C-alpha positions in Angstrom: 108.0 69.2 91.4 109.6 69.2 88.0 111.7 66.5 86.3 113.0 66.7 82.7 114.8 63.6 81.5 116.8 63.1 78.3 115.2 66.0 76.5 116.3 66.7 72.9 115.3 69.5 70.5 116.5 70.3 67.0 115.8 73.1 64.6 116.7 71.8 61.2 120.3 70.8 61.2 121.0 72.6 64.5 120.9 70.4 67.6 119.7 72.9 70.3 119.4 70.4 73.2 120.9 66.9 73.5 119.9 64.5 76.3 119.3 67.3 78.9 118.1 66.3 82.3 117.0 68.9 84.9 114.9 68.9 88.1 113.7 71.4 90.7 111.9 70.6 94.0 109.1 72.5 95.9 110.6 75.5 97.7 113.9 75.2 95.9 115.6 77.9 93.8 117.8 76.3 91.1 120.0 78.6 88.9 120.3 77.6 85.2 123.6 79.0 83.9 125.2 79.1 80.5 126.6 81.2 77.8 124.4 82.8 75.2 123.2 80.1 72.8 123.9 77.3 75.3 120.3 76.2 75.2 118.8 77.8 78.3 116.0 79.6 76.5 115.2 76.6 74.3 114.9 74.4 77.4 112.6 76.9 79.1 110.5 77.2 76.0 109.9 73.5 76.1 108.8 73.8 79.7 106.5 76.8 79.0 104.8 75.1 76.0 106.3 77.4 73.3 108.0 74.3 71.7 107.5 70.6 71.9 110.5 68.3 72.6 111.7 65.9 69.9 112.6 63.3 72.5 112.7 62.7 76.3 110.1 63.1 79.0 108.8 65.7 81.5 106.9 65.3 84.7 105.2 68.0 86.7 104.0 67.3 90.3 104.5 63.6 89.7 102.4 63.4 86.5 103.5 63.3 82.8 103.8 66.8 81.4 103.6 67.7 77.7 102.0 71.1 77.3 100.3 71.8 73.9 101.0 75.5 74.1 101.7 78.4 76.5 98.1 78.6 77.8 98.1 74.9 78.5 101.4 75.2 80.4 100.0 78.1 82.4 96.9 76.2 83.3 99.0 73.3 84.6 101.0 75.6 86.8 104.0 77.0 84.9 104.7 80.7 85.0 107.4 82.2 82.7 108.9 85.6 83.0 110.9 86.2 79.8 113.9 88.5 79.5 112.4 90.1 76.5 109.3 92.1 77.5 106.0 90.8 76.1 103.6 93.6 76.9 100.8 95.5 75.2 102.2 99.0 75.6 99.0 100.8 74.6 97.1 99.1 77.4 97.1 99.9 81.1 99.0 98.1 83.7 95.8 96.4 84.9 94.8 95.3 81.4 98.3 93.8 80.8 98.2 91.9 84.1 94.7 90.5 83.4 95.1 89.9 79.7 93.7 86.5 78.9 92.3 86.0 82.4 89.9 88.9 82.8 87.3 88.6 85.6 84.0 88.7 83.7 80.3 87.9 84.0 78.0 87.3 81.0 80.6 88.8 78.7 81.2 92.0 80.8 84.5 92.6 82.5 84.1 93.0 86.3 86.5 95.9 86.8 85.9 96.1 90.5 86.7 92.4 91.1 89.8 92.3 89.0 91.1 95.7 90.3 91.1 94.3 93.8 93.4 91.4 92.7 95.6 93.7 90.7 96.1 96.2 93.6 97.1 93.3 95.9 99.8 92.2 93.5 101.1 95.7 92.8 101.3 96.3 96.6 103.4 93.2 96.8 105.8 94.6 94.1 105.8 97.9 95.9 106.9 100.2 93.0 105.6 103.8 93.1 105.2 104.0 89.2 102.9 100.9 89.0 99.4 102.4 89.1 96.7 100.1 87.7 95.5 102.8 85.2 98.8 103.9 83.9 99.7 103.0 80.3 102.6 100.5 80.2 104.2 102.4 77.3 104.7 105.4 79.7 106.8 103.3 82.1 110.5 102.9 82.1 112.0 99.6 80.9 112.7 98.7 84.5 109.1 99.3 85.6 107.9 97.4 82.6 110.0 94.4 83.7 108.2 94.6 87.1 104.8 94.4 85.2 106.0 91.1 83.6 106.9 89.8 87.1 103.6 91.0 88.6 101.7 89.2 85.7 103.5 85.9 86.6 102.7 86.4 90.3 98.9 86.5 89.4 98.9 82.9 88.3 98.6 80.0 90.7 102.0 78.6 89.7 103.7 75.4 90.8 106.9 76.3 89.0 108.1 79.9 88.2 110.9 80.6 85.7 112.8 83.9 85.9 114.8 84.6 82.8 117.3 87.5 83.5 114.6 89.3 85.6 117.0 91.9 87.0 118.7 93.0 83.7 116.9 96.4 83.7 116.3 96.8 87.5 118.2 99.1 89.9 119.5 97.7 93.2 116.4 98.7 95.2 114.0 96.8 92.9 116.4 93.9 92.8 116.2 93.6 96.6 112.5 93.8 96.4 112.4 91.1 93.8 114.6 88.8 95.8 112.3 89.3 98.9 109.3 88.2 96.7 111.2 85.2 95.4 112.1 84.2 99.0 108.4 84.5 99.9 107.4 82.3 97.0 110.0 79.8 97.9 108.6 79.6 101.5 105.2 78.9 100.0 106.6 75.8 98.3 106.8 77.1 94.7 109.7 75.7 92.7 111.8 78.4 91.1 114.2 78.3 88.1 116.4 81.4 88.0 118.4 82.2 84.8 121.0 84.9 85.1 124.5 85.8 84.0 125.2 87.7 87.3 127.0 85.2 89.5 126.7 87.4 92.6 122.9 87.3 92.2 122.8 83.6 91.8 124.8 83.1 95.0 122.4 85.3 96.8 119.2 83.6 95.6 119.9 80.0 94.6 121.0 76.9 96.6 121.9 74.8 93.5 123.0 75.4 89.9 123.0 73.6 86.6 125.3 74.6 83.7 124.4 74.2 80.0 127.0 74.4 77.2 126.3 73.7 73.6 122.9 72.2 74.4 124.2 69.7 77.0 124.4 69.7 80.8 128.1 70.0 81.6 128.1 70.5 85.4 126.2 71.6 88.5 126.1 71.3 92.2 125.5 73.3 95.4 126.4 77.0 95.2 128.1 77.2 98.5 130.8 74.6 97.6 131.6 75.9 94.1 133.7 79.0 93.3 133.0 81.6 90.7 136.1 80.6 88.6 134.9 77.0 88.6 131.4 78.0 87.4 132.8 80.3 84.7 135.1 77.5 83.4 132.1 75.1 83.2 130.2 77.8 81.2 133.0 78.7 78.8 134.8 75.4 78.5 138.0 77.3 79.4 139.1 79.6 82.2 138.4 83.4 81.9 141.4 84.9 83.6 140.2 88.5 83.7 136.5 89.4 83.8 137.3 93.1 83.4 140.2 93.4 80.9 141.8 96.8 80.6 143.4 98.1 77.4 145.9 101.0 77.7 144.6 104.1 76.0 145.1 107.9 76.1 142.5 110.6 76.4 142.7 113.6 74.2 140.7 116.8 73.4 136.9 117.2 73.9 134.9 115.6 71.1 131.2 115.7 72.3 129.7 118.4 74.4 126.2 118.9 75.7 125.3 122.3 77.1 122.3 122.5 79.5 120.5 119.8 77.6 116.9 119.7 78.6 114.0 117.5 77.5 111.1 115.5 78.9 113.3 114.0 81.7 116.9 115.3 81.4 117.2 118.8 82.9 120.2 121.1 82.4 122.6 118.3 81.6 126.1 119.5 80.6 128.8 116.9 80.0 132.0 116.6 78.0 133.3 113.5 76.3 136.9 113.5 75.2 138.7 111.6 72.4 139.6 108.1 73.5 137.6 108.4 76.7 135.2 105.8 78.2 132.6 107.9 80.1 130.2 105.9 82.4 126.8 107.2 83.2 124.9 105.7 86.2 121.6 106.4 87.7 118.5 104.6 89.1 115.4 104.0 87.1 113.9 107.3 86.0 117.2 109.2 86.5 117.3 110.2 82.9 120.4 108.3 81.6 118.6 106.6 78.7 116.7 109.8 77.9 120.0 111.8 77.8 121.4 109.4 75.2 118.2 109.5 73.2 118.3 113.3 73.1 122.0 113.4 72.1 121.1 111.0 69.2 118.0 113.1 68.2 115.4 110.4 69.1 113.7 112.6 71.7 112.8 116.2 71.4 115.2 118.7 72.9 113.4 121.6 74.7 116.5 123.5 75.5 120.3 123.2 75.2 122.7 122.1 72.5 124.8 119.1 71.5 128.2 119.8 69.8 130.4 117.3 68.0 133.9 118.5 67.2 132.9 122.1 68.0 130.0 122.0 65.5 126.4 122.0 66.6 124.5 118.8 65.8 121.1 118.9 64.3 118.7 117.0 66.4 117.9 114.1 64.0 119.1 110.5 64.0 120.0 110.8 60.3 122.3 113.8 60.9 123.8 112.1 64.0 124.6 108.9 62.0 126.2 110.9 59.2 128.2 112.9 61.7 129.7 109.8 63.2 127.5 108.8 66.2 126.3 105.3 66.8 123.7 104.2 69.3 123.1 100.8 70.9 119.6 101.0 72.4 118.6 99.6 75.8 115.4 98.2 74.2 116.9 96.0 71.5 113.6 94.2 70.8 111.6 97.2 69.6 114.3 99.9 68.9 117.7 98.2 68.5 116.9 95.6 66.0 114.3 94.8 63.2 113.1 91.5 64.5 111.6 90.3 61.2 114.8 90.9 59.2 117.9 88.8 58.9 121.2 89.1 60.8 122.8 90.4 57.6 120.1 93.1 57.2 120.3 94.2 60.8 124.1 94.3 61.0 124.5 96.5 57.9 121.4 98.8 58.2 123.3 101.7 59.7 126.0 101.7 56.9 125.6 100.0 53.6 128.5 101.8 51.9 131.1 99.0 52.5 128.8 96.5 50.8 127.3 98.5 48.0 128.3 100.7 45.1 126.3 103.2 43.1 123.2 102.2 45.0 123.6 98.5 44.2 123.9 96.0 47.1 126.6 93.4 46.6 125.1 90.4 48.4 128.2 88.2 48.3 130.4 91.0 49.7 127.7 91.7 52.4 127.6 88.0 53.3 131.4 87.9 53.7 131.5 91.0 55.8 128.6 89.9 58.0 130.2 86.4 58.6 133.4 88.1 59.7 131.5 90.1 62.3 129.5 87.1 63.4 132.8 85.2 63.9 134.4 88.1 65.7 131.4 88.5 68.0 130.8 84.7 68.4 127.2 85.0 67.2 125.6 81.6 67.3 123.2 81.2 64.3 122.4 78.9 61.4 123.5 81.5 58.9 123.7 85.2 58.3 120.3 85.0 56.7 118.6 83.7 59.8 115.9 86.0 61.3 117.1 88.1 64.2 113.9 87.2 66.1 115.0 83.5 66.2 118.2 84.2 68.1 118.7 84.2 71.9 118.6 87.5 73.6 122.4 87.5 74.1 123.1 86.8 70.5 120.7 89.5 69.4 122.7 91.9 71.6 125.9 90.9 70.0 124.4 91.7 66.6 123.2 95.1 67.9 126.8 95.9 69.0 128.3 94.6 65.8 126.1 97.0 63.8 127.6 100.0 65.5 131.1 98.6 65.1 130.4 98.0 61.4 129.2 101.5 61.1 132.6 102.7 62.3 131.2 105.5 64.4 133.6 107.9 66.1 131.4 108.3 69.2 129.5 105.3 70.5 126.5 105.7 72.8 126.1 102.4 74.5 122.9 101.9 76.6 123.3 98.8 78.8 125.4 97.0 76.2 126.1 94.0 78.4 122.5 93.4 79.3 121.7 89.6 78.9 125.3 88.8 78.0 127.2 85.9 79.5 130.4 86.3 81.5 132.9 85.4 78.7 131.2 87.7 76.2 131.1 90.5 78.7 134.8 90.2 79.0 135.1 90.3 75.2 132.9 93.5 75.1 135.0 95.2 77.7 138.1 94.3 75.7 136.5 95.7 72.5 135.5 98.9 74.3 139.1 99.3 75.5 140.5 98.6 72.0 138.0 101.2 70.5 139.2 103.8 73.0 142.8 103.0 72.1 142.1 103.8 68.5 140.7 107.2 69.5 136.9 106.3 69.6 134.9 108.0 72.4 132.4 105.9 74.3 129.4 107.1 76.5 128.5 104.0 78.4 125.2 103.7 80.4 125.0 100.8 82.8 123.2 99.7 86.0 126.0 97.3 86.8 128.4 99.2 89.1 131.3 96.7 89.0 131.7 97.1 85.2 131.5 100.9 85.3 134.1 101.2 88.1 136.4 98.7 86.4 136.1 99.7 82.7 135.5 103.5 82.6 137.9 106.4 82.8 135.2 108.8 84.1 131.9 108.3 85.8 128.9 110.7 86.0 125.9 110.0 88.3 122.4 111.2 87.4 119.4 111.6 89.7 116.0 113.1 88.9 117.0 114.1 85.4 120.2 116.0 86.5 123.8 115.1 86.2 124.7 115.4 89.9 128.5 114.7 89.9 131.3 113.7 87.6 134.6 112.2 88.8 137.5 110.1 87.5 136.5 106.5 87.9 139.3 105.7 90.4 137.9 108.5 92.6 134.6 106.7 93.0 133.6 103.7 95.2 130.4 101.8 94.5 129.0 103.2 97.8 129.8 106.8 96.8 128.0 106.3 93.4 124.9 104.9 95.1 124.9 107.7 97.7 124.9 110.4 95.0 122.3 108.5 93.0 119.8 108.4 95.9 120.5 111.9 97.1 117.6 114.4 97.2 119.9 117.5 96.8 
């Protein structure tokens, strides 16, 4: 269905892709794997019409394929579901799904005709929050991800590309998505699936292709290739321990919430101790993200208090920053990073004091500090002055984490910090989290990925319907126990 041969793409002096060949057949699911910055997103942007290749050829359904833009690619049968959400949050679910392809007659939108089509797709997705009339901005990040998927399903696609589609989805919605993909595969649609979760890839794909530094370095059938072999292809070296543990001791309580109540969280009381890694799990809508936002002063607190070192925190981000709290937002595109600013600007925004004096910014010192962080976090970019919006999602996430580390916060609120991060960098992040705990930092760690919570955290709390249901030492939980509490109606 799709054949790409010898494709090359450069951005200035940076060679993003070099002689890349890739193919996918009707009814086949091929996994495209690689570290952040390996070239996966660039390759898919060529396919989806966002960029033109410098060299090489593409064929779609046996015909030469060279789209002149995303609309042209869509008309020819390419549907792209990006990891970063591209939604109009002030419009309804229906308007987002039909944007650019409204059913109309004589300039008037035929609501009845397009509503029927929208309802059919939403029934296929099967998520209770996805009403045609609901504003997208009112939905959780996970539900918004499903709107992106539903929009792609509306097109009459020959090839569908899923770029990290499950990064914000709970297990129930992941299972639903895989059932949809299996149905599409049976209909003869060719599917390219990009993910850093090897267990997902094994479940959904029959074949894989590995990119590293813009080149194809390996591939083959999933069933005959082990995880360590795939990781070695991705990283160029073996990754001995995917969940490194750093010895650290836990001290006195540092952060306390007392009956914290807001729009979603209800009566949440938790205690985070010095040097502790406290994991917070819950399904979409459970209130994990909202709890972190209230602690940091981003969402209004209706009742309850937050105390840091036995002193009550004022509910404003400015005060929380000055008190020693740092937040990595789940939504890095609109909250975690300023997309139009440079890497250097973003990395130092939370704390300019190390690179300024008497209100004067020392650019050379800032450049040196930022380059050190980029090297430490393995951020792939042309320079520290490159716009954040030009980086891959994984490299953006590294900058978001580096910003909080640069800030030298005593309490770190990490909301899905490994979302969209490759296997090797995940291991690095777990190592950094352990090292931070060993220096006495306290970490509140929200994640939807149970293996990392169980492996990395000292304590795990499970939320459901806005309430903190149960807290135990991490070694007292199993993944099944955590899920059981998360879906409980008690």
